[in-house]
Each structure stands twice: as C-alpha cells, then as structure tokens.
TORGUPA-952100 format. One record per residue: y, x negated, z negated of N, C-alpha, C in turn; residue number from 1. Coordinates in nm, 4 decimals, decimal comma, always signed. Last residue first. Layout:
% residues N
       n_yy       n_xx       n_zz      ca_yy      ca_xx      ca_zz       c_yy       c_xx       c_zz     i
          Y          X          Z          Y          X          Z          Y          X          Z   NUM
...
% end
This chain:
% residues 199
       n_yy       n_xx       n_zz      ca_yy      ca_xx      ca_zz       c_yy       c_xx       c_zz     i
    -2,6755    -0,8637    +1,2639    -2,8087    -0,9677    +1,2215    -2,8813    -0,8873    +1,1280   199
    -2,4957    -0,6948    +1,3227    -2,5096    -0,8184    +1,4325    -2,6372    -0,8723    +1,3768   198
    -2,3966    -0,5888    +1,0939    -2,4594    -0,5068    +1,2238    -2,5216    -0,6342    +1,3160   197
    -2,2611    -0,8130    +0,9638    -2,3953    -0,7654    +0,9112    -2,4406    -0,6633    +1,0073   196
    -2,0409    -0,8314    +1,1315    -2,1207    -0,9652    +1,1249    -2,2826    -0,9012    +1,0638   195
    -1,9047    -0,6044    +1,0978    -1,9627    -0,5935    +1,2352    -2,0806    -0,7603    +1,2459   194
    -1,8404    -0,6184    +0,8285    -1,9310    -0,5126    +0,8701    -1,9790    -0,5317    +0,9965   193
    -1,6705    -0,8405    +0,8386    -1,7832    -0,8660    +0,7772    -1,9043    -0,7530    +0,7952   192
    -1,4327    -0,7208    +0,9864    -1,5329    -0,8467    +1,0522    -1,6696    -0,8672    +0,9673   191
    -1,3802    -0,5186    +0,8113    -1,4289    -0,4630    +0,9407    -1,5183    -0,6140    +0,9714   190
    -1,3145    -0,6800    +0,5980    -1,4158    -0,5953    +0,5509    -1,4701    -0,5591    +0,6898   189
    -1,0814    -0,7870    +0,7134    -1,1697    -0,8836    +0,6881    -1,3229    -0,7790    +0,6489   188
    -0,9263    -0,5783    +0,7746    -0,9650    -0,6651    +0,8758    -1,0988    -0,7442    +0,8158   187
    -0,8487    -0,4594    +0,4803    -0,9673    -0,3875    +0,6024    -0,9803    -0,4734    +0,7037   186
    -0,7174    -0,7123    +0,3993    -0,8909    -0,7002    +0,3437    -0,9388    -0,5896    +0,4313   185
    -0,4963    -0,6430    +0,5782    -0,5584    -0,7882    +0,5730    -0,7152    -0,7644    +0,5303   184
    -0,4156    -0,4193    +0,4579    -0,4353    -0,3939    +0,5925    -0,5209    -0,5492    +0,6187   183
    -0,3542    -0,4834    +0,1821    -0,4813    -0,4003    +0,2284    -0,4829    -0,3994    +0,3863   182
    -0,1426    -0,6686    +0,2294    -0,2385    -0,7000    +0,1602    -0,3954    -0,6045    +0,1951   181
    +0,0184    -0,4843    +0,3602    -0,0194    -0,5999    +0,4151    -0,1324    -0,6340    +0,3553   180
    +0,0882    -0,3217    +0,1289    +0,0247    -0,2528    +0,2311    -0,0385    -0,3679    +0,3207   179
    +0,2238    -0,4795    -0,0469    +0,1034    -0,4562    -0,0732    +0,0159    -0,3550    +0,0286   178
    +0,4736    -0,5495    +0,1305    +0,3739    -0,6565    +0,0853    +0,2306    -0,6074    +0,0548   177
    +0,5653    -0,2937    +0,1560    +0,5293    -0,3672    +0,2624    +0,4415    -0,4732    +0,2453   176
    +0,6476    -0,2499    -0,1317    +0,5446    -0,1580    -0,0414    +0,4649    -0,2181    +0,0945   175
    +0,8224    -0,4644    -0,1667    +0,6993    -0,4466    -0,2336    +0,6077    -0,3467    -0,1478   174
    +1,0411    -0,3878    +0,0087    +0,9437    -0,5335    +0,0203    +0,8082    -0,5156    -0,0381   173
    +1,1177    -0,1588    -0,0796    +1,0657    -0,1716    +0,0686    +0,9578    -0,2863    +0,0928   172
    +1,1811    -0,2299    -0,3347    +1,0871    -0,1065    -0,3115    +1,0401    -0,1176    -0,1733   171
    +1,3830    -0,4006    -0,2398    +1,2909    -0,4427    -0,3501    +1,1652    -0,3319    -0,3390   170
    +1,5703    -0,2380    -0,1095    +1,5234    -0,3467    -0,0699    +1,4101    -0,3896    -0,1151   169
    +1,7033    +0,0232    -0,1624    +1,5744    +0,0030    -0,1854    +1,5279    -0,0980    -0,1157   168
    +1,9830    +0,0205    -0,1041    +1,9452    +0,0072    -0,2605    +1,8219    +0,0114    -0,2759   167
    +2,1145    -0,2132    +0,1566    +2,0193    -0,1056    +0,1007    +1,9768    -0,0936    -0,0495   166
    +2,4486    -0,1927    +0,2067    +2,3378    -0,2620    +0,1170    +2,2399    -0,1863    +0,1067   165
    +2,6839    -0,2168    +0,4815    +2,6184    -0,1193    +0,4227    +2,4718    -0,2176    +0,3529   164
    +2,7895    -0,4061    +0,6838    +2,8720    -0,3781    +0,5096    +2,7883    -0,2515    +0,4201   163
    +2,7186    -0,1839    +0,9655    +2,7969    -0,2782    +0,8839    +2,8291    -0,2912    +0,7720   162
    +2,4372    -0,0124    +0,9837    +2,6099    +0,0077    +0,9556    +2,6599    -0,1116    +0,8860   161
    +2,2152    -0,0498    +0,9954    +2,2454    +0,0052    +1,0948    +2,4097    +0,0152    +1,1022   160
    +2,0761    -0,0913    +0,7658    +2,1318    -0,1924    +0,8346    +2,1850    -0,1705    +0,9617   159
    +1,9505    +0,1261    +0,6786    +2,0817    +0,0775    +0,6156    +2,1614    +0,0021    +0,6893   158
    +1,7313    +0,1274    +0,8259    +1,8418    +0,2290    +0,8770    +1,9304    +0,2017    +0,7791   157
    +1,5631    -0,0672    +0,7822    +1,6355    -0,1173    +0,8824    +1,7345    +0,0179    +0,9021   156
    +1,4480    +0,0321    +0,5677    +1,5259    -0,0646    +0,5342    +1,6100    -0,0874    +0,6326   155
    +1,2624    +0,2474    +0,6768    +1,3572    +0,2556    +0,5736    +1,4822    +0,1652    +0,5697   154
    +1,1374    +0,0903    +0,8694    +1,2313    +0,1676    +0,9202    +1,3331    +0,1956    +0,8160   153
    +0,9634    -0,0499    +0,6941    +1,0528    -0,1243    +0,7449    +1,1836    -0,0502    +0,8255   152
    +0,8388    +0,1712    +0,5731    +0,8967    +0,0885    +0,4824    +1,0224    -0,0180    +0,5528   151
    +0,6506    +0,2539    +0,8137    +0,7862    +0,3352    +0,7249    +0,8659    +0,2816    +0,6133   150
    +0,5168    +0,0432    +0,8751    +0,6322    +0,0663    +0,9290    +0,7397    +0,1660    +0,8540   149
    +0,3368    +0,1237    +0,6285    +0,4085    -0,0030    +0,6666    +0,5426    -0,0191    +0,7532   148
    +0,2299    +0,3397    +0,7412    +0,2673    +0,3498    +0,6550    +0,3825    +0,2058    +0,6338   147
    +0,0869    +0,2378    +0,9996    +0,1867    +0,3401    +1,0214    +0,2553    +0,3518    +0,8872   146
    -0,1085    +0,0696    +0,8990    -0,0271    +0,0152    +0,9660    +0,1018    +0,0995    +0,9812   145
    -0,2613    +0,2713    +0,7415    -0,1781    +0,1482    +0,6866    -0,0734    +0,0700    +0,7522   144
    -0,3718    +0,3779    +0,9645    -0,2906    +0,4395    +0,8800    -0,2256    +0,3768    +0,7999   143
    -0,5146    +0,2057    +1,1194    -0,3699    +0,2546    +1,1960    -0,2993    +0,3349    +1,0760   142
    -0,7163    +0,1281    +0,9427    -0,6098    +0,0327    +0,9633    -0,4659    +0,0818    +1,0215   141
    -0,8465    +0,3823    +0,9127    -0,7672    +0,3286    +0,7825    -0,6690    +0,2318    +0,8443   140
    -0,9605    +0,3796    +1,1739    -0,8706    +0,4868    +1,1490    -0,8034    +0,4278    +0,9961   139
    -1,1098    +0,1556    +1,1353    -1,0249    +0,1489    +1,2582    -0,9086    +0,2582    +1,2122   138
    -1,3259    +0,2171    +0,9264    -1,2020    +0,1158    +0,9124    -1,1012    +0,1070    +1,0240   137
    -1,4612    +0,3834    +0,7979    -1,4135    +0,4492    +0,9287    -1,2780    +0,3274    +0,9408   136
    -1,5810    +0,4180    +0,5542    -1,6275    +0,3140    +0,6606    -1,5691    +0,3149    +0,7974   135
    -1,5478    +0,5914    +0,3687    -1,6102    +0,6226    +0,4695    -1,6601    +0,5589    +0,5627   134
    -1,3080    +0,4606    +0,2634    -1,4340    +0,4713    +0,1784    -1,5640    +0,5124    +0,2842   133
    -1,1264    +0,4300    +0,4533    -1,1914    +0,3108    +0,4320    -1,3483    +0,3446    +0,3659   132
    -1,0759    +0,7170    +0,4592    -1,1089    +0,6581    +0,6121    -1,1879    +0,5216    +0,5508   131
    -0,9603    +0,7487    +0,2070    -1,0521    +0,8470    +0,2616    -1,1260    +0,7712    +0,3825   130
    -0,7626    +0,5639    +0,2311    -0,8498    +0,5446    +0,1372    -0,9700    +0,5868    +0,1638   129
    -0,5792    +0,6924    +0,4418    -0,6620    +0,5563    +0,4542    -0,7626    +0,5440    +0,3500   128
    -0,4866    +0,8830    +0,2803    -0,5869    +0,9134    +0,4081    -0,6529    +0,8022    +0,4259   127
    -0,3284    +0,7614    +0,1197    -0,4185    +0,8443    +0,0537    -0,5264    +0,8514    +0,1586   126
    -0,1469    +0,6572    +0,3156    -0,2247    +0,5625    +0,2601    -0,3413    +0,6346    +0,1496   125
    -0,0260    +0,9171    +0,4004    -0,0932    +0,8223    +0,4877    -0,2213    +0,7081    +0,4384   124
    +0,1019    +1,0012    +0,1567    +0,0059    +1,0738    +0,2347    -0,0911    +0,9963    +0,3267   123
    +0,2775    +0,7718    +0,1763    +0,1930    +0,8327    +0,0543    +0,0997    +0,8994    +0,1033   122
    +0,3967    +0,8415    +0,4148    +0,3406    +0,7100    +0,3648    +0,2524    +0,6952    +0,2561   121
    +0,5580    +1,0692    +0,3569    +0,4422    +1,0543    +0,4529    +0,3714    +0,9279    +0,4300   120
    +0,7196    +0,9735    +0,1373    +0,6152    +1,0893    +0,1232    +0,5227    +1,0868    +0,2431   119
    +0,8598    +0,7760    +0,2587    +0,7628    +0,7290    +0,1898    +0,6905    +0,8581    +0,1408   118
    +0,9895    +0,9342    +0,4571    +0,9188    +0,8216    +0,5182    +0,8300    +0,7837    +0,4178   117
    +1,1620    +1,1123    +0,3211    +1,0366    +1,1530    +0,4066    +0,9349    +1,0460    +0,4298   116
    +1,3463    +0,8975    +0,2118    +1,2422    +1,0088    +0,1085    +1,1243    +1,0605    +0,1963   115
    +1,4644    +0,7988    +0,3943    +1,3274    +0,7275    +0,3484    +1,2713    +0,8112    +0,2520   114
    +1,6314    +1,0107    +0,4892    +1,4955    +0,9369    +0,5749    +1,4069    +0,8724    +0,4957   113
    +1,7637    +1,0269    +0,2432    +1,6964    +1,1365    +0,2742    +1,5635    +1,0921    +0,3822   112
    +1,8803    +0,7770    +0,2801    +1,7928    +0,8012    +0,1744    +1,7127    +0,9267    +0,1655   111
    +2,0315    +0,8155    +0,4816    +1,9641    +0,6758    +0,4855    +1,8466    +0,7498    +0,3958   110
    +2,2167    +1,0418    +0,4184    +2,1281    +1,0441    +0,5013    +2,0264    +0,9339    +0,5134   109
    +2,3394    +0,8661    +0,2148    +2,2775    +0,9865    +0,1791    +2,1943    +0,9920    +0,2973   108
    +2,4827    +0,6957    +0,3592    +2,3810    +0,6291    +0,2629    +2,3002    +0,7396    +0,2600   107
    +2,6681    +0,8265    +0,5035    +2,5819    +0,7341    +0,5778    +2,4573    +0,7163    +0,4874   106
    +2,8252    +0,9327    +0,2727    +2,7238    +1,0440    +0,3583    +2,6248    +0,9563    +0,4458   105
    +2,8353    +0,7725    +0,0043    +2,8635    +0,7832    +0,1298    +2,7997    +0,8621    +0,1974   104
    +2,8010    +0,9325    -0,3387    +2,7621    +0,8391    -0,2241    +2,8321    +0,8651    -0,0940   103
    +2,8429    +1,1066    -0,5412    +2,8930    +0,9712    -0,5216    +2,9064    +0,8676    -0,4312   102
    +2,7029    +1,3018    -0,4627    +2,8222    +1,3302    -0,4238    +2,9212    +1,1889    -0,4372   101
    +2,4320    +1,2130    -0,5204    +2,4880    +1,1968    -0,3847    +2,6149    +1,2218    -0,3587   100
    +2,2877    +1,1913    -0,7623    +2,4243    +1,1952    -0,7737    +2,4928    +1,1505    -0,6037    99
    +2,0175    +1,2628    -0,6499    +2,0634    +1,3494    -0,7872    +2,2240    +1,3437    -0,7690    98
    +1,9689    +1,0530    -0,5287    +2,0295    +1,1567    -0,4120    +2,0547    +1,2801    -0,5507    97
    +1,8772    +0,8637    -0,6846    +1,9784    +0,8436    -0,5866    +2,0386    +0,9709    -0,5740    96
    +1,6632    +1,0070    -0,7698    +1,7427    +0,9972    -0,8580    +1,8785    +0,9698    -0,7898    95
    +1,4980    +1,0056    -0,5515    +1,5274    +1,1263    -0,5899    +1,6640    +1,1146    -0,6718    94
    +1,4586    +0,7250    -0,5208    +1,5301    +0,8057    -0,4349    +1,6016    +0,9407    -0,4407    93
    +1,2825    +0,6884    -0,7397    +1,4095    +0,6371    -0,7241    +1,4950    +0,6867    -0,6194    92
    +1,0635    +0,8844    -0,6845    +1,1399    +0,9366    -0,7851    +1,3027    +0,8384    -0,7876    91
    +0,9424    +0,7085    -0,4441    +1,0304    +0,8778    -0,4164    +1,0988    +0,9370    -0,5380    90
    +0,8765    +0,4995    -0,5661    +1,0126    +0,4746    -0,4675    +1,0684    +0,6095    -0,4340    89
    +0,6546    +0,5951    -0,7110    +0,7919    +0,5451    -0,7727    +0,9171    +0,5451    -0,6880    88
    +0,4929    +0,6544    -0,4866    +0,5590    +0,7421    -0,5582    +0,6489    +0,7205    -0,6358    87
    +0,4795    +0,3914    -0,3779    +0,5552    +0,5055    -0,3071    +0,6067    +0,5957    -0,3846    86
    +0,3428    +0,2710    -0,5758    +0,4578    +0,1674    -0,5320    +0,5489    +0,3048    -0,4545    85
    +0,1022    +0,3897    -0,5394    +0,1880    +0,3920    -0,6896    +0,3158    +0,3576    -0,6492    84
    +0,0180    +0,3021    -0,3226    +0,0691    +0,4598    -0,3513    +0,1485    +0,4903    -0,4399    83
    -0,0249    +0,0510    -0,3471    +0,0850    +0,1062    -0,2598    +0,1084    +0,2526    -0,2839    82
    -0,2301    +0,0357    -0,5227    -0,1172    +0,0025    -0,5608    +0,0232    +0,0481    -0,4583    81
    -0,4243    +0,1529    -0,3818    -0,3993    +0,2550    -0,4945    -0,2596    +0,2031    -0,5331    80
    -0,4589    -0,0497    -0,1712    -0,4285    +0,0856    -0,1561    -0,3600    +0,1708    -0,2366    79
    -0,5981    -0,2534    -0,3510    -0,4361    -0,2543    -0,3069    -0,3748    -0,1371    -0,2026    78
    -0,8130    -0,1178    -0,4435    -0,6952    -0,1338    -0,5396    -0,5659    -0,1760    -0,4658    77
    -0,9470    -0,1208    -0,1726    -0,9175    +0,0185    -0,2455    -0,7872    -0,0030    -0,3652    76
    -0,9571    -0,3715    -0,1633    -0,8938    -0,3430    -0,0630    -0,8370    -0,1910    -0,1250    75
    -1,1494    -0,4384    -0,3627    -1,0100    -0,5075    -0,3639    -0,9088    -0,4307    -0,2668    74
    -1,3687    -0,3338    -0,2994    -1,3214    -0,2411    -0,3914    -1,1664    -0,3096    -0,3955    73
    -1,4307    -0,5049    -0,0662    -1,3969    -0,3437    -0,0470    -1,3358    -0,2842    -0,1517    72
    -1,5014    -0,7361    -0,2050    -1,3817    -0,7222    -0,1334    -1,3382    -0,5767    -0,0749    71
    -1,5787    -0,6198    -0,5328    -1,6102    -0,7083    -0,4278    -1,4762    -0,6711    -0,3557    70
    -1,5002    -0,6116    -0,8617    -1,5343    -0,5388    -0,8109    -1,5574    -0,6525    -0,6885    69
    -1,3962    -0,6975    -1,1512    -1,5179    -0,6797    -1,1541    -1,5896    -0,5863    -0,9924    68
    -1,0972    -0,7658    -1,1156    -1,1881    -0,8740    -1,1694    -1,3756    -0,8402    -1,1486    67
    -0,9912    -0,5166    -1,0699    -0,9934    -0,6162    -0,9383    -1,0740    -0,7449    -0,9487    66
    -0,9923    -0,4016    -1,2816    -1,1071    -0,3646    -1,1985    -1,1146    -0,4679    -1,0739    65
    -0,7311    -0,4900    -1,3824    -0,8753    -0,5207    -1,4880    -0,9672    -0,4880    -1,3582    64
    -0,4632    -0,6096    -1,2500    -0,5613    -0,4939    -1,2411    -0,7097    -0,5319    -1,3027    63
    -0,3345    -0,8573    -1,2246    -0,3126    -0,7748    -1,3616    -0,4023    -0,6510    -1,3549    62
    -0,3930    -0,9528    -0,9758    -0,4543    -1,0178    -1,1080    -0,4490    -0,9311    -1,2191    61
    -0,2675    -0,8358    -0,8036    -0,3824    -0,7830    -0,7675    -0,4515    -0,8311    -0,9295    60
    -0,0135    -0,9174    -0,8028    +0,0007    -0,7859    -0,7738    -0,1580    -0,7530    -0,8213    59
    -0,0419    -1,2406    -0,7767    +0,0361    -1,1638    -0,9061    +0,0309    -0,9965    -0,9009    58
    -0,1497    -1,2503    -0,5216    -0,2050    -1,2591    -0,6422    -0,1523    -1,2044    -0,7550    57
    +0,0895    -1,1399    -0,3500    -0,0627    -1,1289    -0,3489    -0,1320    -1,1147    -0,4572    56
    +0,2784    -1,2952    -0,4240    +0,3007    -1,1743    -0,4416    +0,1512    -1,1048    -0,4570    55
    +0,1919    -1,5585    -0,3449    +0,1962    -1,5541    -0,4842    +0,2377    -1,4068    -0,5319    54
    +0,1486    -1,5005    -0,0330    +0,0359    -1,5449    -0,1368    +0,0809    -1,5190    -0,2948    53
    +0,3029    -1,2732    +0,1345    +0,3116    -1,3581    +0,0301    +0,2171    -1,3643    -0,0511    52
    +0,2858    -1,2213    +0,4763    +0,2491    -1,1743    +0,3384    +0,2944    -1,3039    +0,2513    51
    +0,3913    -1,2405    +0,7472    +0,4638    -1,1726    +0,6527    +0,4409    -1,1914    +0,4818    50
    +0,1719    -1,3538    +0,8904    +0,3146    -1,4239    +0,9150    +0,4265    -1,3399    +0,7637    49
    -0,1484    -1,3739    +0,8197    -0,0274    -1,2990    +0,8054    +0,0837    -1,3700    +0,7760    48
    -0,3324    -1,5696    +0,7477    -0,3510    -1,4860    +0,8873    -0,2231    -1,3969    +0,8952    47
    -0,2722    -1,6856    +0,5073    -0,2989    -1,8090    +0,6131    -0,2667    -1,7281    +0,7479    46
    -0,2833    -1,4693    +0,3519    -0,1165    -1,5290    +0,3875    -0,1608    -1,6507    +0,4845    45
    -0,5566    -1,4107    +0,3411    -0,4660    -1,3059    +0,3990    -0,3289    -1,3827    +0,4403    44
    -0,6743    -1,6181    +0,2107    -0,6815    -1,6114    +0,3557    -0,5931    -1,5096    +0,4091    43
    -0,5123    -1,6152    -0,0623    -0,5127    -1,7272    +0,0477    -0,5339    -1,6999    +0,1859    42
    -0,6659    -1,3860    -0,1184    -0,4667    -1,3856    -0,0958    -0,4634    -1,4717    -0,0092    41
    -0,8845    -1,4348    -0,1361    -0,8769    -1,3339    -0,0580    -0,7175    -1,3591    +0,0075    40
    -0,8558    -1,6520    -0,3258    -0,9232    -1,7073    -0,1806    -0,9078    -1,5822    -0,0971    39
    -0,7710    -1,5104    -0,5478    -0,7173    -1,6212    -0,4761    -0,7625    -1,6569    -0,3675    38
    -1,0145    -1,3054    -0,5868    -0,8695    -1,2890    -0,5510    -0,7851    -1,3925    -0,5030    37
    -1,2018    -1,4627    -0,6025    -1,2475    -1,3830    -0,5185    -1,0610    -1,3428    -0,4816    36
    -1,1456    -1,6187    -0,8733    -1,1704    -1,6837    -0,7492    -1,1640    -1,6082    -0,5925    35
    -1,1354    -1,3960    -1,0467    -0,9973    -1,4568    -1,0044    -1,0186    -1,5398    -0,8903    34
    -1,3394    -1,1212    -0,9200    -1,2804    -1,2216    -1,0189    -1,1757    -1,2937    -0,9749    33
    -1,6061    -0,9178    -0,7872    -1,4848    -1,0399    -0,7827    -1,4621    -1,1418    -0,8981    32
    -1,9485    -0,9910    -0,6919    -1,8465    -0,9339    -0,7467    -1,7465    -1,0096    -0,7674    31
    -2,2397    -0,9500    -0,5488    -2,0965    -1,0373    -0,5134    -1,9864    -0,9729    -0,5543    30
    -2,3838    -0,7652    -0,5946    -2,4132    -0,8322    -0,6560    -2,2922    -0,9792    -0,6401    29
    -2,3457    -0,4138    -0,5639    -2,3069    -0,5662    -0,5094    -2,3396    -0,6579    -0,6136    28
    -2,3949    -0,1553    -0,6336    -2,4796    -0,2154    -0,5272    -2,4517    -0,3479    -0,4882    27
    -2,2624    -0,1048    -0,8894    -2,4066    -0,0895    -0,8607    -2,4796    -0,1652    -0,7647    26
    -2,0181    -0,1775    -0,7592    -2,0529    -0,2395    -0,8916    -2,2142    -0,2527    -0,8975    25
    -1,9649    +0,0221    -0,5721    -1,9509    -0,1402    -0,5616    -2,0137    -0,2419    -0,6808    24
    -2,0038    +0,2486    -0,7019    -2,0505    +0,2281    -0,6080    -2,1031    +0,0966    -0,5780    23
    -1,7684    +0,2284    -0,8766    -1,9131    +0,2363    -0,9248    -1,9785    +0,1874    -0,8472    22
    -1,5749    +0,2346    -0,6778    -1,5977    +0,0951    -0,7578    -1,7285    +0,1051    -0,8470    21
    -1,5679    +0,4690    -0,5769    -1,5768    +0,3551    -0,5217    -1,6202    +0,2320    -0,5763    20
    -1,5015    +0,6304    -0,8321    -1,6428    +0,6536    -0,7487    -1,6584    +0,5234    -0,6731    19
    -1,2567    +0,5438    -0,8818    -1,3446    +0,4867    -0,9613    -1,4852    +0,5136    -0,9067    18
    -1,1191    +0,6102    -0,6339    -1,1154    +0,4643    -0,6752    -1,2229    +0,4305    -0,7718    17
    -1,1314    +0,8747    -0,6502    -1,1875    +0,8143    -0,5389    -1,2218    +0,6778    -0,5587    16
    -0,9751    +0,9323    -0,8917    -1,1333    +0,9978    -0,8793    -1,2089    +0,8853    -0,7703    15
    -0,7621    +0,8359    -0,7833    -0,7879    +0,7758    -0,8849    -0,9387    +0,8019    -0,9259    14
    -0,6733    +1,0258    -0,5714    -0,6945    +0,8952    -0,5634    -0,7910    +0,7784    -0,6777    13
    -0,6655    +1,2501    -0,7081    -0,7515    +1,2516    -0,6142    -0,7901    +1,1146    -0,6070    12
    -0,4138    +1,2011    -0,8819    -0,5573    +1,2053    -0,9651    -0,6994    +1,2228    -0,8590    11
    -0,2500    +1,1571    -0,6926    -0,2787    +1,0424    -0,7817    -0,4150    +1,0952    -0,8146    10
    -0,2381    +1,4199    -0,5407    -0,2439    +1,3032    -0,5020    -0,3021    +1,1874    -0,5513     9
    -0,1904    +1,5935    -0,7760    -0,3336    +1,5822    -0,7114    -0,3235    +1,4517    -0,6440     8
    +0,1027    +1,5773    -0,7794    +0,0339    +1,4878    -0,9029    -0,1189    +1,4740    -0,8690     7
    +0,2664    +1,5469    -0,4399    +0,1952    +1,6129    -0,5716    +0,1095    +1,5213    -0,6681     6
    +0,5472    +1,4126    -0,4249    +0,4346    +1,3899    -0,3868    +0,3546    +1,4685    -0,5042     5
    +0,8168    +1,6549    -0,2945    +0,7526    +1,5532    -0,3927    +0,5852    +1,5297    -0,3847     4
    +1,1170    +1,7418    -0,1563    +0,9782    +1,7246    -0,1153    +0,9266    +1,6583    -0,2585     3
    +1,3751    +1,8511    -0,0672    +1,3178    +1,8516    -0,2121    +1,1614    +1,8301    -0,2226     2
    +1,6696    +1,8010    +0,1128    +1,5286    +1,7887    +0,0850    +1,4629    +1,7825    -0,0587     1
% end
C-alpha cells in the first residue's frame, strides 16, 4: 500500500482554522488563555475516564492561538493537532514499511492496517473540522469518535499475537488523547449551543 495524506489536507485545514479563529476573535468577547485551557482540560478529564489532564494541558498550552480563542476555537485546535499527529504517524509507518524485509510478516500486516486506519482517521478528522465549523456538532462527534476507534484498532492488532510489541504505542496513545480532547470540547460546545437556543 502506498497511500499518502495529500499536502492539500494540511493546507485546507490551516486555512479553515485561520478563518474560524478570525471569526471567533471578531465575534467573541470571551476569549481563552491559560484559565480556559486549564478549566477545559480539567472538565474534560473529569468527564472522560481515559483523558489525561496533563496531556491535554501540555498539548494545548504551547499553541499560541489557544490563548486568543474561545471554546469552539480550542476544539478546532485539538482537531488540527490530531491531524498533525496522524500525518506524522503515517510517515512513521511508511518508514517502518520501507524496511519490511527485516520485519515479521505479522508485524508488516499490522502496520499496513494501521497505515490505512490513520489515513482514514486524518480524512475523518478533516471532515469533522468542516462539520464543526458549520455547527453540525453531531456529525463532528461521530467522525472524531470513529477516528479515535482507529487508533485503538491499530494498537489492538499487534496484541493479537503474544510477544509482539506495538511500535506505534506512543502515536496511538497521543492520537487517542488528542481526539478525546476534541470530542469532549465538541460535547461542551453542543451543550452550550443548546442552552443558547433555549434562552
């Protein structure tokens, strides 16, 4: 398999995020900063059995735009980070497969499955950004959930044979965590949107 995530994916995503952040900054007086990042990560860690507060915080804090946006903008940042993780994981897998003659056939098969899962995951996450941007939160929720499942499926594949260690454990963990952050923020924004519609 020789699939790649087109560079246009990243270009479109960056364009989308810049437009979204511009709208957020222009329209919202409730902008982010360390307090929003900390409170969001704390709330998400409290509501998710798998989300790590420290991972959430250290992932969002270094991103400059995270400090000048609101909650929806923070969700876009999390999804963008997930896409970047997926693209770097695709590169890592391709590097492994470039030397596949040194790998067990079982490991090669798992890596090829993971490659497909991560390409699909990046595509779904990109689609999720579009859905989220257009306030189709239910669709965004489904897409992010499906992308997260891909990381779990990738990791579990290696565990099907005793004694085989996954070479992608860190990448799978990071992608799952970043997606979990995005999923939590989507749910928070959905609840806030319903509250606004009710009042």
